[in-house]
Chimera marker file (.cmm) of the C-alpha trace (Angstrom):
<marker_set name="trace">
<marker id="1" x="-169.635" y="-14.616" z="-56.082" r="1" g="1" b="0" radius="0.5"/>
<marker id="2" x="-168.539" y="-17.074" z="-53.361" r="1" g="1" b="0" radius="0.5"/>
<marker id="3" x="-167.469" y="-14.153" z="-51.183" r="1" g="1" b="0" radius="0.5"/>
<marker id="4" x="-170.935" y="-12.643" z="-51.427" r="1" g="1" b="0" radius="0.5"/>
<marker id="5" x="-172.594" y="-15.926" z="-50.359" r="1" g="1" b="0" radius="0.5"/>
<marker id="6" x="-170.188" y="-16.184" z="-47.436" r="1" g="1" b="0" radius="0.5"/>
<marker id="7" x="-171.009" y="-12.670" z="-46.301" r="1" g="1" b="0" radius="0.5"/>
<marker id="8" x="-174.739" y="-13.396" z="-46.392" r="1" g="1" b="0" radius="0.5"/>
<marker id="9" x="-174.339" y="-16.644" z="-44.434" r="1" g="1" b="0" radius="0.5"/>
<marker id="10" x="-172.087" y="-14.879" z="-41.931" r="1" g="1" b="0" radius="0.5"/>
<marker id="11" x="-174.826" y="-12.325" z="-41.255" r="1" g="1" b="0" radius="0.5"/>
<marker id="12" x="-177.160" y="-15.130" z="-40.152" r="1" g="1" b="0" radius="0.5"/>
<marker id="13" x="-174.863" y="-16.330" z="-37.355" r="1" g="1" b="0" radius="0.5"/>
<marker id="14" x="-176.131" y="-15.454" z="-33.893" r="1" g="1" b="0" radius="0.5"/>
<marker id="15" x="-179.691" y="-14.668" z="-35.020" r="1" g="1" b="0" radius="0.5"/>
<marker id="16" x="-182.447" y="-15.679" z="-32.626" r="1" g="1" b="0" radius="0.5"/>
<marker id="17" x="-184.409" y="-18.765" z="-33.656" r="1" g="1" b="0" radius="0.5"/>
<marker id="18" x="-188.079" y="-18.926" z="-32.678" r="1" g="1" b="0" radius="0.5"/>
<marker id="19" x="-190.992" y="-21.162" z="-33.620" r="1" g="1" b="0" radius="0.5"/>
<marker id="20" x="-193.968" y="-20.028" z="-35.670" r="1" g="1" b="0" radius="0.5"/>
<marker id="21" x="-195.836" y="-19.945" z="-32.326" r="1" g="1" b="0" radius="0.5"/>
<marker id="22" x="-193.351" y="-17.448" z="-30.895" r="1" g="1" b="0" radius="0.5"/>
<marker id="23" x="-191.425" y="-19.815" z="-28.614" r="1" g="1" b="0" radius="0.5"/>
<marker id="24" x="-187.707" y="-19.144" z="-28.170" r="1" g="1" b="0" radius="0.5"/>
<marker id="25" x="-185.488" y="-22.003" z="-29.387" r="1" g="1" b="0" radius="0.5"/>
<marker id="26" x="-182.001" y="-20.481" z="-29.287" r="1" g="1" b="0" radius="0.5"/>
<marker id="27" x="-179.436" y="-18.799" z="-31.548" r="1" g="1" b="0" radius="0.5"/>
<marker id="28" x="-178.102" y="-19.933" z="-34.910" r="1" g="1" b="0" radius="0.5"/>
<marker id="29" x="-174.561" y="-21.220" z="-34.556" r="1" g="1" b="0" radius="0.5"/>
<marker id="30" x="-173.803" y="-22.859" z="-37.911" r="1" g="1" b="0" radius="0.5"/>
<marker id="31" x="-175.302" y="-24.160" z="-41.139" r="1" g="1" b="0" radius="0.5"/>
<marker id="32" x="-174.599" y="-27.559" z="-42.693" r="1" g="1" b="0" radius="0.5"/>
<marker id="33" x="-174.618" y="-27.873" z="-46.465" r="1" g="1" b="0" radius="0.5"/>
<marker id="34" x="-175.346" y="-31.031" z="-48.463" r="1" g="1" b="0" radius="0.5"/>
<marker id="35" x="-171.998" y="-31.517" z="-50.198" r="1" g="1" b="0" radius="0.5"/>
<marker id="36" x="-173.554" y="-33.428" z="-53.108" r="1" g="1" b="0" radius="0.5"/>
<marker id="37" x="-176.216" y="-30.886" z="-54.024" r="1" g="1" b="0" radius="0.5"/>
<marker id="38" x="-174.933" y="-27.683" z="-52.441" r="1" g="1" b="0" radius="0.5"/>
<marker id="39" x="-178.321" y="-27.177" z="-50.777" r="1" g="1" b="0" radius="0.5"/>
<marker id="40" x="-178.773" y="-25.985" z="-47.211" r="1" g="1" b="0" radius="0.5"/>
<marker id="41" x="-179.409" y="-29.076" z="-45.083" r="1" g="1" b="0" radius="0.5"/>
<marker id="42" x="-179.424" y="-28.321" z="-41.363" r="1" g="1" b="0" radius="0.5"/>
<marker id="43" x="-179.300" y="-25.253" z="-39.130" r="1" g="1" b="0" radius="0.5"/>
<marker id="44" x="-177.331" y="-25.882" z="-35.934" r="1" g="1" b="0" radius="0.5"/>
<marker id="45" x="-178.869" y="-23.913" z="-33.086" r="1" g="1" b="0" radius="0.5"/>
<marker id="46" x="-177.394" y="-23.259" z="-29.662" r="1" g="1" b="0" radius="0.5"/>
<marker id="47" x="-180.389" y="-23.934" z="-27.387" r="1" g="1" b="0" radius="0.5"/>
<marker id="48" x="-181.737" y="-21.249" z="-25.090" r="1" g="1" b="0" radius="0.5"/>
<marker id="49" x="-181.328" y="-22.307" z="-21.460" r="1" g="1" b="0" radius="0.5"/>
<marker id="50" x="-184.971" y="-21.721" z="-20.538" r="1" g="1" b="0" radius="0.5"/>
<marker id="51" x="-186.552" y="-23.047" z="-23.748" r="1" g="1" b="0" radius="0.5"/>
<marker id="52" x="-189.058" y="-25.859" z="-23.185" r="1" g="1" b="0" radius="0.5"/>
<marker id="53" x="-189.182" y="-26.792" z="-26.860" r="1" g="1" b="0" radius="0.5"/>
<marker id="54" x="-185.386" y="-26.827" z="-27.220" r="1" g="1" b="0" radius="0.5"/>
<marker id="55" x="-185.197" y="-29.553" z="-24.585" r="1" g="1" b="0" radius="0.5"/>
<marker id="56" x="-187.375" y="-31.830" z="-26.750" r="1" g="1" b="0" radius="0.5"/>
<marker id="57" x="-185.516" y="-31.420" z="-30.065" r="1" g="1" b="0" radius="0.5"/>
<marker id="58" x="-182.762" y="-33.728" z="-31.385" r="1" g="1" b="0" radius="0.5"/>
<marker id="59" x="-179.190" y="-32.609" z="-30.747" r="1" g="1" b="0" radius="0.5"/>
<marker id="60" x="-175.836" y="-33.528" z="-32.225" r="1" g="1" b="0" radius="0.5"/>
<marker id="61" x="-172.795" y="-34.674" z="-30.237" r="1" g="1" b="0" radius="0.5"/>
<marker id="62" x="-171.939" y="-31.018" z="-29.493" r="1" g="1" b="0" radius="0.5"/>
<marker id="63" x="-175.424" y="-30.344" z="-28.007" r="1" g="1" b="0" radius="0.5"/>
<marker id="64" x="-176.565" y="-28.121" z="-30.879" r="1" g="1" b="0" radius="0.5"/>
<marker id="65" x="-180.196" y="-28.513" z="-31.943" r="1" g="1" b="0" radius="0.5"/>
<marker id="66" x="-180.411" y="-29.875" z="-35.472" r="1" g="1" b="0" radius="0.5"/>
<marker id="67" x="-183.125" y="-27.999" z="-37.358" r="1" g="1" b="0" radius="0.5"/>
<marker id="68" x="-183.734" y="-29.354" z="-40.879" r="1" g="1" b="0" radius="0.5"/>
<marker id="69" x="-183.751" y="-26.597" z="-43.471" r="1" g="1" b="0" radius="0.5"/>
<marker id="70" x="-187.262" y="-27.658" z="-44.548" r="1" g="1" b="0" radius="0.5"/>
<marker id="71" x="-188.460" y="-26.413" z="-41.135" r="1" g="1" b="0" radius="0.5"/>
<marker id="72" x="-187.194" y="-22.864" z="-41.752" r="1" g="1" b="0" radius="0.5"/>
<marker id="73" x="-190.250" y="-20.728" z="-42.366" r="1" g="1" b="0" radius="0.5"/>
<marker id="74" x="-188.755" y="-17.230" z="-42.607" r="1" g="1" b="0" radius="0.5"/>
<marker id="75" x="-185.499" y="-15.341" z="-42.106" r="1" g="1" b="0" radius="0.5"/>
<marker id="76" x="-185.350" y="-11.649" z="-41.233" r="1" g="1" b="0" radius="0.5"/>
<marker id="77" x="-184.448" y="-10.089" z="-37.873" r="1" g="1" b="0" radius="0.5"/>
<marker id="78" x="-185.090" y="-13.565" z="-36.446" r="1" g="1" b="0" radius="0.5"/>
<marker id="79" x="-185.226" y="-17.049" z="-37.946" r="1" g="1" b="0" radius="0.5"/>
<marker id="80" x="-188.697" y="-18.580" z="-37.724" r="1" g="1" b="0" radius="0.5"/>
<marker id="81" x="-189.087" y="-22.340" z="-37.829" r="1" g="1" b="0" radius="0.5"/>
<marker id="82" x="-192.270" y="-24.361" z="-38.311" r="1" g="1" b="0" radius="0.5"/>
<marker id="83" x="-192.868" y="-26.570" z="-35.263" r="1" g="1" b="0" radius="0.5"/>
<marker id="84" x="-194.790" y="-29.147" z="-37.292" r="1" g="1" b="0" radius="0.5"/>
<marker id="85" x="-191.774" y="-29.752" z="-39.556" r="1" g="1" b="0" radius="0.5"/>
<marker id="86" x="-189.523" y="-30.583" z="-36.593" r="1" g="1" b="0" radius="0.5"/>
<marker id="87" x="-191.031" y="-33.980" z="-35.830" r="1" g="1" b="0" radius="0.5"/>
<link id1="1" id2="2" r="1" g="1" b="0" radius="0.2"/>
<link id1="2" id2="3" r="1" g="1" b="0" radius="0.2"/>
<link id1="3" id2="4" r="1" g="1" b="0" radius="0.2"/>
<link id1="4" id2="5" r="1" g="1" b="0" radius="0.2"/>
<link id1="5" id2="6" r="1" g="1" b="0" radius="0.2"/>
<link id1="6" id2="7" r="1" g="1" b="0" radius="0.2"/>
<link id1="7" id2="8" r="1" g="1" b="0" radius="0.2"/>
<link id1="8" id2="9" r="1" g="1" b="0" radius="0.2"/>
<link id1="9" id2="10" r="1" g="1" b="0" radius="0.2"/>
<link id1="10" id2="11" r="1" g="1" b="0" radius="0.2"/>
<link id1="11" id2="12" r="1" g="1" b="0" radius="0.2"/>
<link id1="12" id2="13" r="1" g="1" b="0" radius="0.2"/>
<link id1="13" id2="14" r="1" g="1" b="0" radius="0.2"/>
<link id1="14" id2="15" r="1" g="1" b="0" radius="0.2"/>
<link id1="15" id2="16" r="1" g="1" b="0" radius="0.2"/>
<link id1="16" id2="17" r="1" g="1" b="0" radius="0.2"/>
<link id1="17" id2="18" r="1" g="1" b="0" radius="0.2"/>
<link id1="18" id2="19" r="1" g="1" b="0" radius="0.2"/>
<link id1="19" id2="20" r="1" g="1" b="0" radius="0.2"/>
<link id1="20" id2="21" r="1" g="1" b="0" radius="0.2"/>
<link id1="21" id2="22" r="1" g="1" b="0" radius="0.2"/>
<link id1="22" id2="23" r="1" g="1" b="0" radius="0.2"/>
<link id1="23" id2="24" r="1" g="1" b="0" radius="0.2"/>
<link id1="24" id2="25" r="1" g="1" b="0" radius="0.2"/>
<link id1="25" id2="26" r="1" g="1" b="0" radius="0.2"/>
<link id1="26" id2="27" r="1" g="1" b="0" radius="0.2"/>
<link id1="27" id2="28" r="1" g="1" b="0" radius="0.2"/>
<link id1="28" id2="29" r="1" g="1" b="0" radius="0.2"/>
<link id1="29" id2="30" r="1" g="1" b="0" radius="0.2"/>
<link id1="30" id2="31" r="1" g="1" b="0" radius="0.2"/>
<link id1="31" id2="32" r="1" g="1" b="0" radius="0.2"/>
<link id1="32" id2="33" r="1" g="1" b="0" radius="0.2"/>
<link id1="33" id2="34" r="1" g="1" b="0" radius="0.2"/>
<link id1="34" id2="35" r="1" g="1" b="0" radius="0.2"/>
<link id1="35" id2="36" r="1" g="1" b="0" radius="0.2"/>
<link id1="36" id2="37" r="1" g="1" b="0" radius="0.2"/>
<link id1="37" id2="38" r="1" g="1" b="0" radius="0.2"/>
<link id1="38" id2="39" r="1" g="1" b="0" radius="0.2"/>
<link id1="39" id2="40" r="1" g="1" b="0" radius="0.2"/>
<link id1="40" id2="41" r="1" g="1" b="0" radius="0.2"/>
<link id1="41" id2="42" r="1" g="1" b="0" radius="0.2"/>
<link id1="42" id2="43" r="1" g="1" b="0" radius="0.2"/>
<link id1="43" id2="44" r="1" g="1" b="0" radius="0.2"/>
<link id1="44" id2="45" r="1" g="1" b="0" radius="0.2"/>
<link id1="45" id2="46" r="1" g="1" b="0" radius="0.2"/>
<link id1="46" id2="47" r="1" g="1" b="0" radius="0.2"/>
<link id1="47" id2="48" r="1" g="1" b="0" radius="0.2"/>
<link id1="48" id2="49" r="1" g="1" b="0" radius="0.2"/>
<link id1="49" id2="50" r="1" g="1" b="0" radius="0.2"/>
<link id1="50" id2="51" r="1" g="1" b="0" radius="0.2"/>
<link id1="51" id2="52" r="1" g="1" b="0" radius="0.2"/>
<link id1="52" id2="53" r="1" g="1" b="0" radius="0.2"/>
<link id1="53" id2="54" r="1" g="1" b="0" radius="0.2"/>
<link id1="54" id2="55" r="1" g="1" b="0" radius="0.2"/>
<link id1="55" id2="56" r="1" g="1" b="0" radius="0.2"/>
<link id1="56" id2="57" r="1" g="1" b="0" radius="0.2"/>
<link id1="57" id2="58" r="1" g="1" b="0" radius="0.2"/>
<link id1="58" id2="59" r="1" g="1" b="0" radius="0.2"/>
<link id1="59" id2="60" r="1" g="1" b="0" radius="0.2"/>
<link id1="60" id2="61" r="1" g="1" b="0" radius="0.2"/>
<link id1="61" id2="62" r="1" g="1" b="0" radius="0.2"/>
<link id1="62" id2="63" r="1" g="1" b="0" radius="0.2"/>
<link id1="63" id2="64" r="1" g="1" b="0" radius="0.2"/>
<link id1="64" id2="65" r="1" g="1" b="0" radius="0.2"/>
<link id1="65" id2="66" r="1" g="1" b="0" radius="0.2"/>
<link id1="66" id2="67" r="1" g="1" b="0" radius="0.2"/>
<link id1="67" id2="68" r="1" g="1" b="0" radius="0.2"/>
<link id1="68" id2="69" r="1" g="1" b="0" radius="0.2"/>
<link id1="69" id2="70" r="1" g="1" b="0" radius="0.2"/>
<link id1="70" id2="71" r="1" g="1" b="0" radius="0.2"/>
<link id1="71" id2="72" r="1" g="1" b="0" radius="0.2"/>
<link id1="72" id2="73" r="1" g="1" b="0" radius="0.2"/>
<link id1="73" id2="74" r="1" g="1" b="0" radius="0.2"/>
<link id1="74" id2="75" r="1" g="1" b="0" radius="0.2"/>
<link id1="75" id2="76" r="1" g="1" b="0" radius="0.2"/>
<link id1="76" id2="77" r="1" g="1" b="0" radius="0.2"/>
<link id1="77" id2="78" r="1" g="1" b="0" radius="0.2"/>
<link id1="78" id2="79" r="1" g="1" b="0" radius="0.2"/>
<link id1="79" id2="80" r="1" g="1" b="0" radius="0.2"/>
<link id1="80" id2="81" r="1" g="1" b="0" radius="0.2"/>
<link id1="81" id2="82" r="1" g="1" b="0" radius="0.2"/>
<link id1="82" id2="83" r="1" g="1" b="0" radius="0.2"/>
<link id1="83" id2="84" r="1" g="1" b="0" radius="0.2"/>
<link id1="84" id2="85" r="1" g="1" b="0" radius="0.2"/>
<link id1="85" id2="86" r="1" g="1" b="0" radius="0.2"/>
<link id1="86" id2="87" r="1" g="1" b="0" radius="0.2"/>
</marker_set>
C-alpha cells in the first residue's frame, strides 16, 4: 500500500498551482507531512517568476512558497488553492 501512496504523490510533482481566482502561483515541488499524525501539512511550491501573488507569500529558507494544506481547494490537472486561506 505504501508504494501506491508514493506513486500518487509522485504524480503531483510539477503540477501547476493556481489560485481560485485563476492567478498563477508556481509549480508543486514537494509535500511536507506531519510526522505525528501522518496528515499532509504543507505544499512547497516553486514560485512562478512573473507571479504577483507568489511574491507576497511566505517562503522557506530554500525560497519555496509554503502553502498550508488547508488552502488546497482542488487537485486535478492543476492544483487550486484558496487565496483567503493563505493569510
